PATORVEX-16941 format. One record per atom (N, C-alpha, C): residue in one letter; x, y, z. Coordinates in steps of 0.2 Angstrom, whole numbers, plus 5000, padded with zeros to 4 digits. Layout:
<recs>
AXYZ/...
</recs>
This chain:
<recs>
X546255335489/X546955325495/X547355335493/X548055375492/X548555365491/X548755325488/X549055315485/X549355285478/X550155235483/X550255285488/X551055245491/X550655195496/X550155195498/X549855185502/X549655075502/X549855065496/X549655015493/X550154985487/X550855025489/X551355005485/X552055005491/X552454945490/X552654935492/X553355005492/X553955005496/X554555035496/X554855015492/X555255035488/X555555025485/X556455005489/X556754935491/X557354935491/X558154955490/X558455035492/X559055075492/X559455025491/X559955045486/X560755025486/X561255065491/X560955115492/X561755155494/X561755145504/X562155135507/X561955135515/X561555185519/X561155155524/X560855215528/X561155255531/X561055315531/X561055375537/X560555385540/X560555385546/X560255385550/X560255465553/X559555515552/X559555575556/X559455585565/X559655625566/X559855625576/X559155605579/X558555575574/X557955545581/X558355505585/X558655465584/X558855415587/X559555425594/X559655475594/X559955525599/X559555515606/X558755515602/X558255535611/X558055485616/X558655445613/X558555365618/X558455395626/X557955355632/X558155385635/X558755375640/X558955425644/X559455395649/X559355335650/X558955295654/X558955235658/X558455205652/X558655145653/X558555075647/X557655055646/X557355045655/X556455035655/X556555015665/X555954995665/X555754985671/X555654925672/X555854885680/X555854795679/X555054805679/X554654755675/X553854715678/X553854725685/X553154745687/X553454725694/X552954665698/X552554635693/X552354565693/X552754535692/X552854505697/X553354435700/X552754385700/X552454335696/X551754305700/X552154245695/X552754265690/X553154205686/X553054155689/X553654155693/X554154125699/X553554045700/X552954085701/X552554025705/X552353975698/X552153995695/X552053935686/X552653915685/X553353905686/X553553855683/X553553775684/X553353755679/X552953675682/X553753645685/X553253595688/X553753545691/X554053495687/X554653475686/X555153435682/X555453495678/X555253555677/X555653595671/X556153585670/X556553615664/X557253645663/X557353675660/X557753725662/X558253765658/X558253775651/X558053805649/X558053845642/X558553835637/X559453795633/X559853825632/X560353845637/X560253795645/X560553805651/X560453895653/X559853945649/X559653995652/X559354005660/X559654055663/X559354065668/X558854095669/X558954135662/X558254205660/X558254205654/X557754235653/X558054275645/X557654345646/X557654385644/X557654495646/X557254505644/X556554505641/X555854515640/X555854605638/X555554625633/X555454715635/X554854695628/X554554775632/X553854795630/X553754835631/X553154885629/X552754955629/X552154925637/X551954975641/X551554975644/X550754995639/X550654985632/X550155005627/X549554945625/X549254945626/X548854905623/X549054845616/X549254925612/X549754895604/X550454845606/X550554805614/X550754785615/X550554735620/X550154695618/X549654675620/X549554575621/X550054565615/X550254485616/X550554485625/X551054535624/X551754525627/X551454535634/X550754605635/X550254595642/X550154515643/X549754495638/X549454445641/X549754385640/X550254345638/X550754325642/X551254325646/X551254385648/X551454375654/X551354375660/X550654415660/X549854395665/X549754325664/X549654285660/X549654235658/X549954185661/X550554185661/X551254155662/X551154125655/X551054115649/X551254085644/X552054095643/X552454155643/X553254135643/X553454075648/X553054085655/X553554045659/X553253975657/X552853955654/X552653895652/X553253865646/X553353885641/X553853885636/X554353875638/X554553935643/X555453955647/X555553865650/X555153855652/X555453805657/X555453825661/X556053795666/X556353805673/X556853895670/X556753915663/X557253965664/X556454035666/X556954075669/X556454145671/X556554195666/X555954205665/X555854285661/X555854315662/X556054375662/X556254435667/X556154505663/X555654545661/X555454575661/X555654675662/X555754705655/X555554795657/X555354805654/X554754865654/X554354885652/X554654945649/X554554995644/X554855055640/X554255095640/X554555155640/X553955215636/X554055245627/X554955195626/X554955235617/X555355205615/X555355175610/X555655135605/X556555145605/X556655205604/X557355205603/X557955185611/X557355195616/X557755155624/X557755105623/X557155065620/X557254985620/X557754965617/X557755015609/X558454945602/X558954965607/X559155035613/X559655035612/X559954985622/X559154945623/X559254905629/X559554855626/X559154845620/X559554785616/X560054765614/X560554815611/X561054815609/X561754825614/X561254835622/X561654845629/X561554755630/X561354705628/X561154675631/X560554665639/X560454715637/X559954735642/X559354685643/X559254675635/X558554645636/X558954595629/X558754555628/X558754505624/X558054515615/X557454515619/X556954515615/X556454555616/X556354585611/X555854635612/X555154635608/X554454685612/X553954685608/X554354745605/X554154785597/X554254865597/X553854885591/X553954925589/X553754965583/X553954995581/X553654975572/X554054965565/X554755045564/X554755065567/X554955135566/X555855125569/X555655085575/X556355095578/X556555015576/X556254995575/X556354945571/X557154945567/X556354965562/X556955015554/X557555055555/X557655095561/X558155115563/X558455125569/X558455075569/X558855015574/X559654965569/X558854975565/X559254885558/X559754915555/X559555005551/X559955025546/X560555085552/X560255085556/X561055145558/X561655065562/X561555015564/X562054955565/X562154925561/X562054955551/X562254895546/X561954865547/X561154845548/X560954785549/X561254725555/X561654745558/X562054685563/X562054655572/X561254745569/X561054725579/X560454685581/X559954705573/X559454625577/X559154605570/X558354585572/X558254545567/X557554565569/X557254535566/X556054565566/X555954475563/X555754435573/X555654385571/X555054355571/X554554425569/X553454405572/X553254465570/X552854435571/X552254515572/X551754495577/X551554545579/X551254565585/X550454615585/X550654645579/X549854675581/X549854715576/X549054755575/X549054785569/X548654845572/X548554885567/X547954975571/X548154995578/X547755005580/X547655045585/X547955095588/X547755155582/X548255225580/X547455255579/X547555305578/X546955355581/X547355435578/X547055485575/X546855545575/X546455605578/X546555595586/X545955645590/X546255715591/X545355735589/X545455815591/X545055835594/X545155895594/X544555965600/X543955965594/X543455955593/X542655945588/X542756025590/X542956055596/X542956125596/X542956185590/X543856145588/X544456205582/X544356155576/X544356095578/X544356045571/X543856025571/X543556025566/X542855975563/X542755925558/X543555975553/X543755905546/X544255905546/X544355855540/X545255865540/X545455905538/X545355955533/X545555985530/X545756075537/X545256055543/X545556095549/X545856085552/X546456025551/X547156025555/X547556065555/X547356105546/X548056145544/X548356185550/X548656235553/X548656285555/X548756265564/X548756205567/X548356185574/X548956135574/X549056155581/X549556085585/X549256045586/X549555985583/X549655925585/X550255875588/X549955825595/X550555795597/X550655735591/X551155705593/X551355635591/X551855625598/X552055545597/X552255505602/X553055575603/X553455545598/X554155555598/X554555545592/X555055615594/X555155615585/X555455565582/X555255545574/X555555495572/X554955425573/X554755445578/X554255365582/X553855335576/X553455295575/X553155245570/X552555305572/X552155345576/X551555405576/X551755455572/X552155485574/X552755555571/X552555525565/X553355475561/X553255455554/X552655455549/X551955435553/X551255425548/X551355485551/X551155535554/X550855575555/X551255655549/X551655635549/X552255685543/X552055655537/X551755585537/X551955585529/X551055605526/X550755585532/X549855595532/X549755685529/X550255715531/X550355795531/X550555805525/X551055775523/X551255795515/X550655775511/X550355735512/X550055705506/X549255735505/X549255785512/X549055825512/X549155915505/X549655925504/X549955955502/X550255995506/X550256005512/X550756045519/X551456025521/X551756085522/X552456105520/X552656065529/X552956015532/X553156025540/X553856015540/X554456065545/X554956045543/X555155975548/X555255935550/X555355855551/X555655865557/X556155885559/X556455895565/X556055945569/X555956015568/X555656065574/X554956035573/X554656045566/X553956005568/X553656065566/X553756105563/X553656175564/X553456195555/X552856225554/X552556225546/X551956225547/X551456195541/X550756215541/X550456165545/X550756135549/X550456105553/X551056095560/X550856135566/X551256125572/X551456035575/X551956005573/X552055965576/X552155955584/X551855915587/X552055925594/X552255875600/X553055865599/X553255795605/X553055765611/X552855735612/X552455745617/X552555655621/X552655645625/X552655585629/X551955575630/X551755485629/X550855485629/X550555485633/X551155475640/X550855485647/X550455555649/X551055595646/X550455665646/X550155715643/X550355695635/X549555695633/X548955705634/X548655655635/X547855665639/X548155735641/X548455765649/X548455835651/X548555875646/X548855885644/X549155925637/X548555945632/X548155895632/X547655935628/X547255945632/X547055925637/X546655975644/X546656045645/X547256035647/X547556125646/X547556165640/X547356135633/X547256165627/X547956165626/X548356165626/X549256165623/X549256125619/X548756065613/X548956045609/X547956045607/X547856035598/X547256015597/X546955965596/X547555915594/X547355855592/X548155795595/X548155745596/X548755715594/X548355655588/X549055595587/X549355585582/X549555515584/X549055485587/X549255415594/X548955335595/X549355285598/X549255225599/X548855225603/X548555165604/X547755145614/X548355135617/X548255155621/X547455165626/X547755255625/X547955265623/X548055375625/X547755365619/X547355365612/X546755405607/X545955385612/X546255305616/X545555325619/X545355375625/X545955375629/X545955435632/X545655485632/X546055535626/X545755575623/X545055605622/X544855555619/X544055535617/X543655535624/X543855485631/X543355525636/X543455575638/X544055595636/X544255705637/X543655735635/X543355725630/X543055745626/X543455745616/X544055735616/X544155715608/X543655685602/X543855675600/X543155675593/X544055615588/X543455545587/X543955525583/X544055525575/X544755585573/X544455615565/X544655575560/X545155515562/X545455485558/X545755395560/X545555355558/X545555295559/X546355275556/X546955265558/X547455245554/X547255195550/X546955135552/X546855085548/X546355095543/X546055155539/X545655175535/X546055195529/X546855205530/X547355215526/X547755165523/X547655115524/X547855065522/X547754995520/X547854965513/X547554905510/X547354855514/X546654835514/X546454805519/X546454795528/X546554875528/X546254885535/X546954895541/X547454835537/X548054805541/X548754865540/X548954855545/X549854905545/X550154865552/X550854855551/X551054845558/X551054885563/X550954865568/X551054925573/X551454915580/X551554815578/X552154805584/X552354735581/X552954735580/X553454675579/X553854635589/X554054585585/X554554565590/X555154575588/X555654595589/X556254585589/X556754535594/X557354525592/X557854505595/X558354515592/X559054525599/X559654555596/X560154475590/X560454465586/X560554435583/X561254395588/X561454395592/X561754385596/X561654315599/X561154345601/X560654315605/X560254255600/X559954255596/X559554225590/X560154155589/X560654185587/X561054125585/X561354105592/X561454105597/X561654075603/X561154035606/X560254075607/X559954035609/X559254015606/X559353965600/X559053975595/X558253925598/X558453895604/X557753855607/X557553905612/X557953945613/X557453995618/X556754035615/X557354085609/X556754115604/X556354075604/X556654015599/X555753975599/X555253945603/X555453945610/X555053955614/X554554005617/X555054085615/X554654145617/X554054165611/X554354125605/X553854125599/X553254075598/X553554025601/X553153975603/X552354015607/X552754025613/X552054075618/X551754135616/X552054175613/X551854235609/X550954205602/X551454155600/X550554135596/X550154105596/X550254065605/X549754015609/X549454075611/X549754135613/X549454175618/X548954255615/X549354245605/X548754275600/X548054235598/X548254165599/X547754115600/X547254105605/X547454105609/X547054125616/X546654155617/X547054255616/X546754305616/X546154305608/X546254315602/X545654295598/X545254265601/X545154195604/X544754135606/X544454195610/X544554215618/X544454235623/X544354345622/X544354375618/X544254435618/X544154455623/X543654465628/X543654495633/X543754455640/X543954425642/X544554405644/X545254405642/X545354395639/X546054445636/X546154505637/X545854555635/X545654615638/X545754645646/X545154595648/X545454585656/X546154565657/X546354545656/X546954485657/X547554545655/X547554605649/X548054645647/X548254715652/X547454725652/X547254765658/X547454765666/X547454695667/X547554675674/X548354665675/X548854665669/X549454675669/X549854755669/X549354795664/X549454855666/X549654885670/X548854855675/X548954905681/X549954865685/X549854815683/X550554775687/X551254815687/X551254835678/X551754875677/X551654955680/X551054985679/X551155055679/X550855075688/X550255035689/X550155045696/X549255085695/X549155075687/X548655085686/X548155055681/X547555035683/X547155005679/X546655055675/X546755045667/X546255075663/X545355085664/X545155145664/X544255105666/X544055095658/X543455075659/X542855045652/X543155095647/X542955135649/X542655185644/X543455205642/X543855195641/X544455205638/X544555125636/X545055075639/X544855015639/X544654995633/X543954985631/X543354965628/X543554985623/X543555035620/X543555045612/X544255045611/X544855065616/X545355065614/X545554975613/X545354935613/X545354845613/X545354835608/X544654865606/X544054865598/X544654865592/X545254905594/X545354935587/X545954905586/X546554855589/X546854835589/X546754745587/X547154735583/X547054685581/X547754625583/X547754555586/X548454535585/X548354505579/X549254475579/X549054425573/X549854425574/X550154345570/X550654345570/X551154365566/X550754375562/X550954405554/X551454465554/X551954465554/X552554575554/X552154565549/X551454595543/X551354615540/X552154635534/X552454635533/X553254655531/X553154705527/X552754685522/X552454735516/X552454785519/X551954805524/X551754885526/X552754895531/X552954875536/X553554885538/X554054925532/X553754895526/X554154935523/X553954995518/X553355015517/X553055065515/X553055105521/X553255085529/X553255145533/X554055165534/X554355135530/X555055165529/X555155185524/X554755175518/X554655255512/X554555315513/X553955295520/X553655355524/X554255405526/X554355385530/X555055405534/X555655415528/X555755385523/X556155425517/X555755505517/X555455495516/X554955535512/X554755605515/X554855565522/X554655645526/X555255695527/X556055655527/X556555705528/X556855645536/X556555595539/X556955585543/X557255505543/X557355495537/X557955445534/X557855425527/X558655425529/X558955415521/X558755345521/X558355325511/X558355285510/X558755215512/X558655185516/X558855105521/X558755065514/X559255005517/X559354945514/X558754905521/X558354865516/X558254835523/X558154745522/X558554725518/X558654645514/X559154635523/X558554565522/X558954535529/X558554535537/X558254625537/X558054635542/X557354575547/X556954565543/X556854505546/X557254405544/X556854395549/X557254305549/X556654285554/X556054215550/X555554215552/X555654145551/X556054105551/X556254045551/X555854005556/X556254035561/X555853995570/X554854005568/X554854055569/X554154055568/X553654055563/X553654035558/X553553985552/X553753895554/X554253905559/X554053815562/X553853795567/X553653875571/X553353845576/X552253835572/X552053915569/X551553915564/X551553825562/X552053815559/X551853765555/X551553675559/X551853675567/X551853635571/X551353635575/X550853705572/X550253715577/X549653705571/X550153695565/X549453695561/X549253755557/X549353815558/X549453865557/X549753895547/X549353945545/X549853945539/X550454005540/X551053975536/X551554025537/X551454095534/X552154135538/X551754195534/X552654215529/X552454295527/X552854295522/X553354355524/X553954375521/X554654405523/X554454475519/X554154485514/X554354535508/X554654555505/X555054485502/X555754495501/X556354515504/X556154535510/X556654585513/X556854515519/X556854455522/X557254405526/X558054385523/X558154375528/X559154345527/X559054305520/X559654335518/X559754285511/X560354205514/
</recs>
């Protein structure tokens, strides 16, 4: 196992300068959730939290955002927010969610580590905080077994990642560098061809033969397997204890300062949801799939849903040390100049909720608000 996987990235002292990957944000922020059932779940006599009519929550239509999917579907957000209505936006890419957070289109979001790092450093630490964890794992390198039979065979092939500079793109570029292969981070050209492809069309690209494999999150990975692909590498195997952050919870600093009770309510809903998911995995899997169907119009078939669900672990722990390592991977890959991440975490409210629930508190790896 490469030493970098087990070592914390050093905190830089120079201001971070982000390369153009953040300019790839989509023109529109995200689509509104089609499930409006939360209105019916407001308990009689409930009051608005912090006087808010609504709290705007963003997440992806991915199983790696299972906490948000299930909390929406089962009404956990509505339960904790009382008469304040949760409103949802569904995103396909991290940069567009960061843009929505910056503009105030959402208040709180479920998001991957690389967009969170990029958003924080580009704003000089002024726009967001990571306030909790959500999921670990759920990322695989899936390949065409007729073209790629071993890890060394990846050299010279076309491998898809979801987007320039996204979490899986950084992970694949770092892994390729550890194999001794050279790849230009911007163009994706080199000893391996990195083809940035939206997760929605990656299965079609695989079927057409325009890519030979993909380093992707669930459920895209299992969709490729259902099309005849083979899992060549599970990213969990590259990390100590097989754990690495794939989804965090972020909030705008302005909203956190002005509405801490609302933030605490969302975090309580997240903790309760994760506890329910872990206690009821089969029912939770069905609930997440039902919300995916509500958001996208299409549920996942069992041959995709079942293996995808098994590879993801929901967790309240943000796994802060692994985020720090992922930032170092982005630096080594040439997608990020050395960032200053001190202050990216504020786990005060999460640890308050965990303590009240009788759960162990979590650590910010020295990257919390001072």
